[in-house]
Backbone bond lengths (Angstrom), bond angles and torsions (degrees), N, CA, C in turn:
res aa  C-N    CA-C-N  psi(-1)  N-CA   C-N-CA  omega(-1)  CA-C   N-CA-C  phi
1 M - - - 1.440 - - 1.532 107.95 -
2 V 1.310 115.45 149.46 1.457 122.00 -176.55 1.521 109.78 -115.17
3 A 1.320 116.02 138.70 1.466 121.89 171.64 1.517 106.74 -110.58
4 R 1.314 116.14 133.21 1.463 121.06 179.68 1.521 109.05 -121.05
5 L 1.314 115.46 141.15 1.453 121.92 179.05 1.520 108.88 -108.65
6 F 1.337 115.47 121.03 1.465 122.22 -178.90 1.516 109.71 -117.00
7 L 1.323 116.41 149.87 1.457 121.44 168.65 1.520 108.53 -76.28
8 D 1.337 117.27 172.78 1.474 120.41 176.29 1.522 111.85 -57.12
9 T 1.330 116.46 -27.00 1.467 121.96 -179.61 1.521 112.32 -79.57
10 R 1.323 116.44 -0.19 1.465 124.70 -177.56 1.527 112.56 71.20
11 E 1.313 115.80 21.78 1.464 121.20 173.82 1.520 108.32 -82.48
12 L 1.322 116.68 126.59 1.459 122.02 179.84 1.519 109.86 -69.88
13 V 1.340 116.87 128.45 1.461 120.52 178.76 1.527 112.89 -118.30
14 A 1.335 117.83 -18.25 1.465 120.23 178.32 1.515 109.78 -162.52
15 E 1.324 114.58 155.62 1.459 121.85 177.39 1.521 107.22 -137.65
16 F 1.329 116.80 132.93 1.454 122.40 -175.55 1.517 110.66 -131.22
17 D 1.324 115.17 158.81 1.457 120.86 164.92 1.526 104.66 -70.57
18 A 1.306 118.73 121.65 1.464 122.13 -175.23 1.523 112.92 -63.95
19 A 1.317 118.16 -13.48 1.456 121.25 -178.79 1.528 113.26 -86.24
20 V 1.331 118.19 -6.47 1.463 119.39 -177.75 1.523 111.00 -73.06
21 E 1.315 115.85 151.51 1.464 122.43 -176.29 1.530 112.70 -59.10
22 E 1.312 117.25 -33.87 1.467 120.52 -178.08 1.529 112.03 -61.37
23 V 1.316 116.67 -38.27 1.465 119.99 178.98 1.526 109.60 -65.77
24 A 1.312 117.02 -42.98 1.465 120.69 178.03 1.523 110.86 -61.32
25 L 1.318 117.42 -40.74 1.461 120.87 179.34 1.526 112.07 -67.68
26 M 1.329 117.30 -40.81 1.462 120.75 -179.27 1.523 112.53 -66.28
27 T 1.328 116.96 -31.00 1.464 120.36 -174.74 1.526 113.43 -103.57
28 K 1.334 117.01 1.20 1.467 121.19 -178.22 1.529 110.26 -57.84
29 G 1.320 115.65 127.61 1.452 121.87 177.79 1.520 114.88 81.84
30 L 1.311 118.12 -4.88 1.464 121.44 179.62 1.523 110.33 -91.39
31 V 1.316 115.66 146.08 1.464 121.32 176.22 1.525 106.99 -105.26
32 P 1.331 116.80 120.80 1.472 118.61 -177.87 1.522 112.47 -77.69
33 G 1.311 114.11 151.67 1.446 120.14 165.67 1.515 106.47 -82.48
34 V 1.304 116.99 153.41 1.460 119.90 179.78 1.521 108.31 -110.86
35 G 1.317 114.59 125.00 1.457 120.81 176.28 1.511 113.16 104.00
36 A 1.314 114.69 141.36 1.464 123.34 176.93 1.531 107.14 -136.09
37 L 1.331 115.46 57.59 1.465 120.56 -175.36 1.521 113.10 -95.76
38 G 1.333 117.43 -12.84 1.455 120.41 -178.12 1.517 112.22 -62.70
39 S 1.319 115.48 155.64 1.468 120.61 -177.63 1.530 112.40 -61.02
40 E 1.336 117.44 -24.32 1.467 119.85 178.45 1.527 112.74 -64.55
41 W 1.330 116.97 -17.91 1.462 122.20 179.14 1.529 113.12 -94.66
42 N 1.316 118.71 -8.95 1.467 121.42 -173.48 1.517 113.05 -52.65
43 R 1.299 117.70 -51.84 1.466 120.76 -176.92 1.529 111.45 -69.12
44 A 1.330 116.11 -43.88 1.466 120.81 -177.01 1.526 112.42 -64.47
45 L 1.318 116.51 -33.39 1.470 120.50 -174.56 1.519 113.41 -114.13
46 Q 1.332 116.59 22.54 1.466 118.65 177.82 1.519 108.81 -58.87
47 G 1.285 115.71 142.35 1.455 120.70 -177.85 1.520 113.14 94.46
48 H 1.329 117.20 -12.48 1.462 120.74 176.48 1.521 108.94 -94.88
49 S 1.301 115.76 143.35 1.463 120.63 -178.96 1.526 110.57 -72.63
50 A 1.313 115.34 162.26 1.467 120.52 176.24 1.527 110.53 -60.38
51 T 1.307 117.09 -35.14 1.469 121.03 178.47 1.521 110.67 -65.27
52 E 1.336 116.93 -44.89 1.468 120.32 178.16 1.519 110.69 -62.28
53 R 1.310 116.14 -44.37 1.463 120.06 -179.14 1.525 111.65 -65.98
54 A 1.324 116.98 -37.68 1.466 120.72 -179.89 1.525 111.87 -66.83
55 S 1.316 116.86 -29.92 1.467 120.05 -177.68 1.531 113.02 -96.35
56 A 1.323 118.03 1.27 1.469 121.27 -179.77 1.528 110.63 -63.25
57 L 1.324 115.18 138.21 1.460 121.02 173.36 1.514 107.21 -96.11
58 V 1.327 116.93 122.22 1.457 121.95 -175.44 1.520 109.27 -113.44
59 Y 1.321 115.60 112.52 1.460 122.36 177.46 1.514 109.26 -100.13
60 T 1.317 117.65 137.72 1.450 122.14 175.24 1.516 107.54 -107.28
61 L 1.330 115.68 116.57 1.458 121.06 -177.89 1.519 110.36 -88.97
62 D 1.309 116.67 138.45 1.455 122.33 176.85 1.528 107.30 -94.56
63 I 1.342 114.76 93.66 1.467 118.27 -177.54 1.512 111.47 -117.36
């Protein structure tokens, strides 16, 4: 599984193996939203199916 880090503008800034400890630390205690179907995700997630986008876990980091 892949974890991707996006800016608020949905610009991709990093991609990680979702199993690495850093991802667990960054998302610890956060509750994800489910789904990335909104039009704001179209460009960032082009090439992904509607099913993949609907099941995406979206964490918002407070940085």
